[in-house]
C-alpha positions as CSV (number, residue, x, y, z in Angstrom):
1,M,106.5,-6.9,-196.3
2,P,109.6,-6.0,-194.3
3,L,109.8,-2.6,-192.8
4,T,113.0,-0.5,-193.4
5,H,115.2,0.4,-190.5
6,P,113.7,4.0,-190.3
7,E,110.2,2.5,-190.4
8,L,111.1,0.1,-187.6
9,L,112.4,3.1,-185.6
10,A,109.2,5.0,-186.2
11,L,107.2,2.0,-185.0
12,A,109.3,1.6,-181.9
13,T,109.1,5.3,-181.1
14,A,105.4,5.4,-181.4
15,A,104.9,2.2,-179.5
16,R,107.0,3.5,-176.7
17,H,104.9,6.6,-176.6
18,L,101.7,4.6,-176.5
19,M,103.1,2.4,-173.6
20,T,103.9,5.4,-171.5
21,A,100.9,7.6,-172.3
22,D,98.9,6.4,-169.4
23,G,101.8,6.8,-166.9
24,A,101.9,3.1,-166.1
25,L,103.7,0.3,-167.8
26,D,102.2,-3.2,-167.5
27,D,103.3,-6.7,-168.5
28,E,100.7,-7.0,-171.2
29,E,102.2,-4.0,-173.1
30,F,105.7,-5.4,-172.8
31,E,104.6,-8.8,-174.1
32,A,102.7,-7.2,-177.0
33,V,105.8,-5.1,-178.0
34,A,108.1,-8.1,-177.6
35,G,105.6,-10.0,-179.9
36,F,106.3,-7.4,-182.6
37,A,109.5,-9.3,-183.4
38,A,107.7,-12.4,-184.7
39,K,105.1,-10.2,-186.5
40,L,107.9,-8.4,-188.3
41,D,109.9,-11.5,-189.1
42,L,112.7,-10.3,-186.8
43,T,114.6,-12.2,-184.2
44,P,114.0,-10.9,-180.6
45,G,117.5,-9.6,-180.6
46,Q,117.0,-7.6,-183.8
47,W,113.8,-6.1,-182.5
48,E,115.5,-5.3,-179.1
49,A,118.3,-3.5,-180.9
50,V,115.8,-1.4,-182.8
51,W,113.9,-0.7,-179.6
52,D,117.0,0.3,-177.8
53,E,118.1,2.6,-180.6
54,A,114.6,4.3,-180.6
55,V,114.8,4.8,-176.8
56,R,118.3,6.3,-177.1
57,A,117.2,8.6,-179.9
58,G,114.2,9.9,-177.9
59,A,112.5,11.0,-181.1
60,D,109.0,12.6,-181.1
61,P,106.5,10.0,-182.1
62,V,104.6,12.4,-184.4
63,A,107.8,13.3,-186.3
64,A,108.8,9.7,-186.5
65,A,105.4,8.6,-187.8
66,G,105.4,11.5,-190.2
67,S,108.6,10.2,-191.8
68,V,107.0,6.9,-192.9
69,E,106.0,7.3,-196.6
70,R,105.2,3.8,-197.9
71,T,101.5,2.9,-197.7
72,E,102.1,-0.7,-196.9
73,A,104.5,0.3,-194.1
74,R,101.9,2.8,-192.7
75,E,99.2,0.1,-192.7
76,Q,101.4,-2.4,-191.0
77,I,102.6,0.0,-188.3
78,Y,99.1,1.3,-187.6
79,E,97.8,-2.2,-187.2
80,L,100.6,-3.0,-184.7
81,L,100.1,0.3,-182.8
82,Y,96.3,-0.2,-182.6
83,G,96.7,-3.7,-181.3
84,L,99.1,-2.4,-178.6
85,A,96.7,0.4,-177.6
86,M,94.0,-2.2,-177.2
87,E,96.1,-4.1,-174.6
88,G,94.6,-2.0,-171.9
89,T,92.4,1.0,-171.5
90,I,93.0,3.5,-174.2
91,V,93.7,7.0,-172.8
92,D,93.4,10.3,-174.6
93,P,97.1,10.7,-175.5
94,E,97.0,7.2,-177.1
95,W,93.9,8.1,-179.1
96,D,95.5,11.4,-180.0
97,L,98.5,9.7,-181.6
98,L,96.3,7.0,-183.3
99,E,93.9,9.7,-184.7
100,W,96.8,11.8,-185.9
101,I,98.4,8.9,-187.7
102,D,95.1,7.9,-189.2
103,E,94.4,11.5,-190.4
104,V,97.9,12.0,-191.8
105,W,98.4,8.6,-193.3
106,C,94.8,7.8,-194.4
107,G,93.5,11.2,-195.2
């Protein structure tokens, strides 16, 4: 199921937050996020444009995630974010975002 543009922005915003939550960016995280393009049926250029737009917007990841309403989109985004968080050691701020998303989206 394709995500809408706002849903893609919410994913990119939350992913960026997860990547920076531990204060260190590593190659595995960048590779995982780059791999989102194929998982979302986007070209690398399309995903990069969404990523760049999300970075420029600087939105709050909680607000961005809160804007996603479709259940299918929520499930797809959560799965991608969880996979990204598992790329390294999960730190408290990452768990906080994942737990918040799970609580708000899944009840």
